[in-house]
C-alpha positions in Angstrom: 199.0 -21.2 69.3 202.4 -22.5 68.2 204.9 -20.4 66.4 203.4 -20.1 62.9 205.8 -20.8 60.1 205.2 -19.3 56.7 206.3 -21.6 53.8 208.5 -20.5 51.0 211.4 -18.3 50.5 212.0 -15.0 52.3 212.0 -12.1 49.8 213.8 -8.9 50.7 214.6 -5.8 48.7 218.2 -5.1 47.7 220.1 -3.6 50.6 222.4 -0.7 50.4 226.1 -1.4 51.1 226.7 -0.7 54.7 230.1 -2.2 55.5 228.6 -4.2 58.4 230.2 -7.6 59.1 229.5 -10.4 61.5 231.9 -13.1 62.7 231.4 -16.2 64.8 234.1 -18.4 66.4 232.5 -21.5 67.8 235.8 -22.4 69.6 236.1 -19.2 71.5 234.5 -17.7 74.6 232.6 -20.9 75.3 230.4 -21.1 78.4 227.1 -22.7 79.3 223.9 -20.6 78.9 221.6 -21.2 81.8 218.1 -22.1 80.5 216.7 -20.3 83.6 217.3 -16.9 81.9 214.1 -17.5 79.8 211.8 -17.4 82.8 208.6 -15.3 83.5 206.8 -14.2 86.6 203.6 -15.6 85.1 202.4 -16.7 81.7 199.4 -17.9 79.7 199.3 -21.6 80.1 199.5 -22.4 76.4 202.4 -20.0 75.9 204.2 -21.4 78.9 203.9 -24.9 77.5 204.9 -23.7 74.0 208.2 -22.2 75.1 208.9 -24.8 77.8 209.0 -22.1 80.4 211.9 -23.0 82.6 211.3 -20.8 85.7 208.2 -19.1 87.2 208.3 -16.7 90.2 205.9 -16.2 93.0 206.7 -12.7 93.9 205.7 -9.0 93.8 204.3 -6.7 96.5 201.5 -9.0 97.5 204.0 -11.8 98.5 205.5 -9.6 101.2 202.5 -10.3 103.5 201.2 -13.6 102.1 200.1 -15.9 104.9 200.3 -19.5 103.9 198.2 -20.6 106.8 195.1 -18.8 105.6 195.9 -18.0 102.0 195.5 -14.3 102.7 197.7 -11.5 101.4 197.7 -7.7 101.6 197.7 -5.5 98.5 199.7 -2.7 100.2 199.9 0.6 98.4 198.9 -1.1 95.1 195.3 -1.2 96.2 194.2 0.5 99.4 196.2 -1.8 101.7 193.5 -4.4 101.8 193.6 -8.0 102.9 192.5 -10.4 100.1 191.8 -14.1 100.4 193.4 -15.9 97.4 191.0 -18.0 95.4 191.7 -21.7 95.0 193.6 -21.3 91.8 195.7 -18.4 93.2 197.1 -20.0 96.4 200.8 -20.8 96.8 200.0 -24.5 96.6 198.2 -24.0 93.3 201.2 -22.1 91.9 203.6 -24.8 92.9 201.3 -27.6 91.6 200.7 -25.9 88.2 204.4 -25.3 87.6 205.5 -28.7 88.8 203.0 -30.3 86.5 204.4 -28.4 83.5 208.1 -29.1 84.5 208.8 -25.5 85.4 211.1 -24.6 88.3 209.5 -22.4 91.0 210.9 -19.4 92.8 208.8 -18.7 95.9 209.0 -15.5 97.9 209.0 -15.8 101.7 207.9 -12.8 103.8 210.4 -10.8 106.0 208.8 -7.5 106.8 207.8 -8.8 110.2 204.1 -9.1 109.4 201.7 -11.2 107.3 198.0 -10.8 106.7 195.6 -12.1 109.3 192.3 -13.9 108.6 190.0 -11.8 106.5 186.4 -12.6 105.5 186.2 -13.8 102.0 183.9 -10.9 101.1 183.7 -7.2 101.4 184.4 -5.3 103.6 188.0 -6.5 103.9 190.4 -5.5 106.7 192.7 -2.7 105.5 195.6 -0.7 106.7 194.0 2.8 106.7 190.3 2.3 107.6 187.9 5.2 107.5 186.9 4.2 111.0 190.4 5.2 112.2 191.3 7.8 109.5 188.0 9.4 108.3 189.7 11.9 106.0 191.9 10.7 103.2 192.6 11.6 99.6 190.8 8.5 98.3 188.8 5.4 99.2 188.2 2.2 97.4 185.0 2.5 95.4 184.0 -1.0 96.4 185.1 -0.8 100.0 184.4 2.7 101.3 186.1 1.9 104.6 189.5 1.4 102.9 191.6 4.5 102.2 194.8 5.1 100.3 196.7 6.3 103.4 197.3 9.8 102.1 196.0 13.2 103.1 196.8 16.2 100.8 199.3 14.0 99.0 201.3 13.2 102.1 201.5 9.8 103.8 199.3 9.3 106.9 201.1 8.1 110.0 199.8 6.1 112.9 198.4 3.0 111.2 198.0 0.0 113.5 199.6 -3.2 112.1 197.3 -5.5 113.9 194.3 -4.1 112.0 195.4 -6.3 109.1 198.3 -8.4 110.2 200.0 -10.7 112.6 203.6 -10.7 113.5 205.8 -13.2 111.6 209.5 -13.8 112.0 212.0 -16.2 110.5 210.3 -19.1 112.3 207.2 -18.4 110.3 209.3 -18.7 107.1 210.7 -22.0 108.3 207.2 -23.3 108.9 206.2 -22.1 105.4 209.1 -24.0 103.8 208.4 -27.1 106.0 204.7 -27.0 104.8 205.8 -26.9 101.2 208.3 -29.8 101.7 205.5 -31.8 103.3 203.2 -31.2 100.3 205.8 -31.4 97.5 209.0 -32.8 98.9 212.3 -31.1 99.2 214.0 -29.3 96.3 216.3 -32.2 95.6 213.2 -34.4 94.9 211.0 -32.1 92.8 209.9 -29.6 95.5 210.3 -25.8 95.4 213.7 -25.2 94.1 214.4 -21.6 95.1 213.2 -19.4 98.0 213.4 -15.6 97.6 214.1 -13.4 100.6 211.0 -11.1 100.3 210.4 -8.6 97.6 212.0 -5.1 97.2 212.5 -4.6 101.0 213.8 -1.0 100.8 210.3 -0.1 99.5 208.5 -1.7 102.6 208.2 1.8 104.1 206.2 2.8 101.0 204.5 -0.3 99.7 203.6 -1.7 103.1 203.9 1.5 105.2 200.9 0.6 107.3 202.9 -2.1 109.0 206.5 -1.0 108.2 206.6 2.8 108.2 210.3 3.0 109.0 213.1 3.0 106.4 215.0 -0.2 106.1 218.6 -0.1 107.3 221.6 -2.3 106.5 221.3 -4.0 109.9 217.6 -4.7 109.7 217.8 -6.3 106.2 221.1 -8.1 107.0 219.8 -9.6 110.2 216.4 -10.6 108.7 218.1 -12.1 105.6 220.5 -14.3 107.5 217.9 -15.5 110.0 215.4 -16.3 107.2 218.0 -18.0 105.0 219.0 -20.2 108.0 215.3 -21.1 108.6 214.9 -22.0 105.0 218.0 -24.2 105.0 216.9 -25.9 108.2 213.6 -26.8 106.6 215.0 -27.8 103.3 218.8 -28.0 103.1 218.6 -28.7 99.3 216.8 -25.5 98.4 218.5 -22.5 96.9 218.1 -19.0 98.5 217.8 -15.8 96.5 218.0 -12.2 97.5 217.8 -9.2 98.2 215.6 -8.5 95.1 216.1 -4.8 95.2 213.6 -2.6 93.3 216.1 -0.6 91.3 219.2 1.5 91.3 218.6 3.2 94.7 218.2 -0.1 96.5 221.2 -1.6 94.7 223.5 1.0 96.3 221.8 2.5 99.4 219.6 1.5 102.3 216.3 3.1 103.0 217.9 5.3 105.6 220.5 6.6 103.1 218.1 7.2 100.2 219.6 6.9 96.8 223.3 7.1 97.5 225.6 5.7 100.2 225.5 7.9 103.3 225.7 7.6 107.1 224.3 4.1 107.1 227.0 3.0 104.6 229.7 4.8 106.5 228.8 2.8 109.6 229.2 -0.3 107.6 232.7 0.1 106.2 231.7 2.5 103.4 230.4 -0.3 101.3 227.3 0.3 99.2 224.2 -1.7 100.1 224.7 -4.6 97.6 228.4 -4.9 98.5 227.7 -5.1 102.2 224.7 -7.4 101.7 227.0 -9.9 99.9 229.8 -9.5 102.5 227.3 -9.9 105.4 225.9 -13.2 103.9 229.5 -14.5 103.4 230.4 -13.5 106.9 227.4 -15.4 108.2 228.4 -18.4 106.1 232.0 -18.3 107.4 230.7 -18.2 110.9 228.6 -21.3 110.3 231.2 -23.6 108.9 231.3 -22.3 105.3 227.7 -23.4 104.6 226.2 -21.4 101.8 223.1 -19.4 102.8 222.8 -17.2 99.6 222.7 -19.0 96.3 221.6 -16.1 94.0 222.4 -12.4 94.2 219.3 -10.9 92.7 218.2 -7.4 91.7 215.4 -5.9 89.6 216.0 -3.8 86.5 213.5 -1.5 84.9 215.0 0.9 82.3 213.3 4.3 82.4 211.4 4.1 79.1 208.1 2.6 79.9 205.6 1.9 77.1 206.5 4.9 75.0 206.5 4.1 71.2 207.4 7.4 69.7 210.6 7.4 67.6 212.8 8.8 70.4 211.5 6.2 72.9 211.9 3.4 70.4 215.5 4.4 69.6 216.3 4.7 73.4 214.7 1.3 74.1 217.1 -0.3 71.6 220.1 1.6 72.9 219.4 1.1 76.6 220.0 -2.6 76.6 223.7 -1.6 76.5 223.4 -0.6 80.2 223.4 -4.3 81.0 227.0 -4.8 79.8 228.6 -2.1 77.6 231.7 -0.4 79.2 231.4 2.5 76.8 227.7 3.3 77.3 226.6 5.8 80.0 223.0 5.2 81.1 220.8 8.1 79.7 218.2 8.1 82.5 218.6 8.9 86.3 219.6 5.2 86.8 223.2 4.9 87.8 226.0 7.2 89.0 225.3 10.8 88.2 227.5 13.6 87.0 229.4 14.7 83.9 232.0 11.9 84.3 229.6 9.2 85.5 230.9 5.7 84.8 229.0 3.2 82.7 226.5 1.1 84.6 227.4 -2.3 83.1 224.7 -3.8 85.3 225.3 -7.5 84.9 229.1 -7.2 84.8 229.0 -5.0 87.9 226.8 -7.5 89.8 229.2 -10.2 88.9 232.2 -8.1 89.9 230.6 -7.5 93.3 230.0 -11.2 93.7 233.5 -12.1 92.8 234.9 -9.7 95.5 232.4 -10.1 98.3 230.9 -13.6 98.0 232.5 -15.7 95.3 230.5 -18.5 93.9 227.1 -16.7 94.3 225.0 -16.9 91.1 223.5 -13.7 89.6 219.8 -13.2 88.9 217.3 -10.6 87.7 213.9 -11.6 88.8 212.0 -8.6 87.5 212.7 -6.6 84.3 210.8 -5.2 81.4 211.9 -3.0 78.5 208.3 -2.2 77.6 206.3 -1.9 74.4 205.9 -5.7 74.1 202.9 -5.1 71.9 205.2 -3.7 69.2 207.9 -5.1 67.1 210.3 -2.5 68.7 209.6 -4.1 72.1 210.2 -7.5 70.6 213.6 -6.4 69.2 214.7 -5.1 72.6 213.5 -8.3 74.3 215.4 -10.5 71.8 218.5 -8.4 72.4 218.1 -8.7 76.2 217.8 -12.5 76.1 220.9 -12.6 73.9 222.8 -10.4 76.4 221.6 -12.6 79.3 223.1 -15.7 77.6 226.4 -14.1 76.5 227.0 -12.3 79.8 226.4 -15.5 81.8 223.4 -14.4 83.9 222.1 -17.4 85.8 218.4 -16.7 86.2 215.9 -14.1 84.9 212.1 -13.8 85.2 210.3 -11.1 83.3 207.6 -9.1 85.1 204.6 -8.1 82.9 205.0 -11.0 80.5 203.7 -10.6 76.9 200.4 -12.1 75.7 200.8 -15.0 73.3 199.8 -13.0 70.2 202.0 -10.0 71.0 205.3 -9.3 69.3 207.2 -9.6 72.6 206.1 -13.3 72.8 207.9 -14.0 69.5 211.2 -12.8 71.0 210.9 -15.7 73.5 209.7 -18.1 70.7 212.8 -17.3 68.6 215.0 -18.7 71.5 212.6 -21.4 72.7 210.4 -22.6 69.9 211.4 -20.9 66.6 210.1 -23.7 64.4 206.9 -24.6 66.2 208.5 -28.0 67.0 210.6 -27.1 70.1 213.6 -25.8 68.2 215.8 -23.8 70.6 218.8 -21.6 70.7 222.0 -23.2 71.7 223.1 -24.2 75.2 226.7 -23.1 75.0 227.5 -19.4 74.2 230.3 -18.8 71.7 232.1 -15.8 70.4 229.9 -13.7 68.1 231.0 -10.2 67.1 229.3 -7.5 65.0 231.2 -4.6 63.5 228.3 -2.4 64.9 226.3 -4.1 67.7 224.1 -1.0 67.8 222.8 -1.8 64.3 223.1 -5.5 64.0 223.4 -7.3 67.4 224.6 -10.9 67.1 224.6 -13.7 69.6 226.0 -17.2 69.0 225.6 -20.6 70.7 226.1 -24.3 70.0 223.4 -26.8 70.7 224.4 -29.8 72.7 221.7 -32.2 71.4 222.9 -32.0 67.7 226.0 -29.7 67.8 224.2 -27.2 65.5 225.5 -23.6 65.6 222.7 -21.1 66.2 223.1 -17.4 65.5 220.6 -14.7 66.6 220.8 -11.5 64.7 218.7 -8.4 65.7 218.5 -5.7 63.1 217.8 -2.6 65.1 217.6 -0.3 62.1 214.8 0.7 59.8 216.4 -0.6 56.7 217.6 -3.9 55.4 221.2 -4.6 56.3 223.6 -6.7 54.2 226.3 -8.2 56.4 228.6 -11.0 55.3 229.1 -13.6 58.1 232.3 -15.5 58.7 232.2 -18.7 60.7 235.2 -20.4 62.3 235.8 -23.2 64.8 232.9 -25.1 63.5 232.6 -28.2 61.3 229.3 -27.5 59.5 227.5 -28.5 56.5 226.9 -26.4 53.4 223.7 -24.6 54.4 222.3 -22.3 57.1 218.6 -22.5 57.9 216.9 -19.2 58.3 214.0 -18.1 60.5 212.9 -14.5 60.7 210.4 -12.4 62.8 209.7 -8.9 61.6 207.0 -6.3 61.1 206.4 -7.8 57.6 204.7 -10.8 59.3 204.1 -9.8 62.9 202.0 -13.0 63.8 204.5 -15.6 62.5 208.0 -16.7 62.4 208.9 -17.1 58.7 211.0 -20.0 57.5 213.1 -18.4 54.7 215.2 -20.1 52.0 218.4 -21.8 53.3 221.6 -19.8 52.8 224.7 -21.3 51.3 227.8 -21.6 53.5 231.0 -21.5 51.4 234.4 -21.8 53.0 233.1 -20.5 56.3 231.3 -17.5 54.7 227.6 -16.7 54.5 226.1 -13.8 52.6 222.9 -12.6 54.2 220.6 -9.7 54.3 218.7 -9.0 57.5 215.3 -7.3 57.0 214.6 -3.9 58.7 213.5 -4.2 62.3 213.8 -7.9 62.5 215.0 -10.9 64.5 216.8 -13.6 62.4 217.9 -17.0 63.6 220.4 -18.8 61.5 220.9 -22.5 62.3 224.0 -24.2 60.9 223.7 -28.0 61.2 226.9 -29.8 62.2 228.5 -31.9 59.5 227.5 -35.5 59.7 230.3 -38.0 60.2 
């Protein structure tokens, strides 16, 4: 279904005077917005086409042991450590084909844990990491495969699993062969093949998610050595492909190895006192310098999951809308366990911190977030947060993002994407060049500005995070526009459509507008015709 447009004017009740103001300067703070920030890990086919999904990722825990030679993967701790043969429409080749056909760039994860799934019969019983034949007493067994246990006894992890029960050894040469296989099928990245290869998925969690084959905690040296070897194998097989890593699961993995836990410790001390991310970047640069300056890491990538979940009570909703500030705000201290702890803990500023680490330890590396989700995508509150996040991604200069747990096409969260990628049902998109956009109170009315290259129109996304209508005069400078602003709004008033409201008059660079409670509004100011 395309973004539905309701005809006629947008009627709103009179708003109380709030003193809020918005200002946009199209000549200031200009930089390109990467289209790759609007990516997803997966999507309904119709929705993917509707928003022109720019990037799709083949990742997650199952990708850590995916074996391209037999289309078999292992579910790890997600489901009883079982080998599963991917159906014809679930193979890696099917993923690449589907996304190539729709014009979507692919991110493909290559395995680095040291093991991939061996051949498994395409029927129960499957091979599994903690079989009852080896471990007869466990806390739980698969109801459909009684031989496959959860690898726990009295709540504690069971030791002594035998990797060869499910897997075969695989090193960087396996990854090189995997890339060569994809190049033979689809061509190199430079000619429409797989564009980006990811260096496994959340490696510091291997000792949890894939503990049947990798029970030991990951160290700086293990991940550093495997990452450089794998990156070199990828580049040997396809010199034009980009490489992305380390794809850490969250705050602990951003700053500490598996050996250190959730804060730099002895492992960090043995590596110059740098936190895990800093050292990872430095290690990749050192490897590059030792190989003639050739770049082996294109994207520095981490995952970000705010600690809110799907809660929709008033406190959770308010926190969801505040917590987006952790991505950038130098005055906002993260309210969950994420980030430095203590009374005087510094703000997280996640994207800005990532970019600062890159600038210091491996300049020129792009920045990505290949898993994130603010939750409650089935509510308007979740849609507001998602629209805010996409605006932040563009303004802060993130290079790539793919949401994990994508919204269904009819859910409010899907409309957050439509507002940026298909607000009028005819392919209308937010601008390509970010411009200065300032709100007198970003916590109430968040504003993001951009200019479109195809027609020079100025596009302004305004997210009203409050439960009341907000009147806020808008001033526009640095832009030679016409006399009207087109208005498109998504809100709880019409949760299954984007409403085309009446045009607003633009007089001497001023626009008087009222933004409905809990809404996302896009204003489109056409450029003046010459």
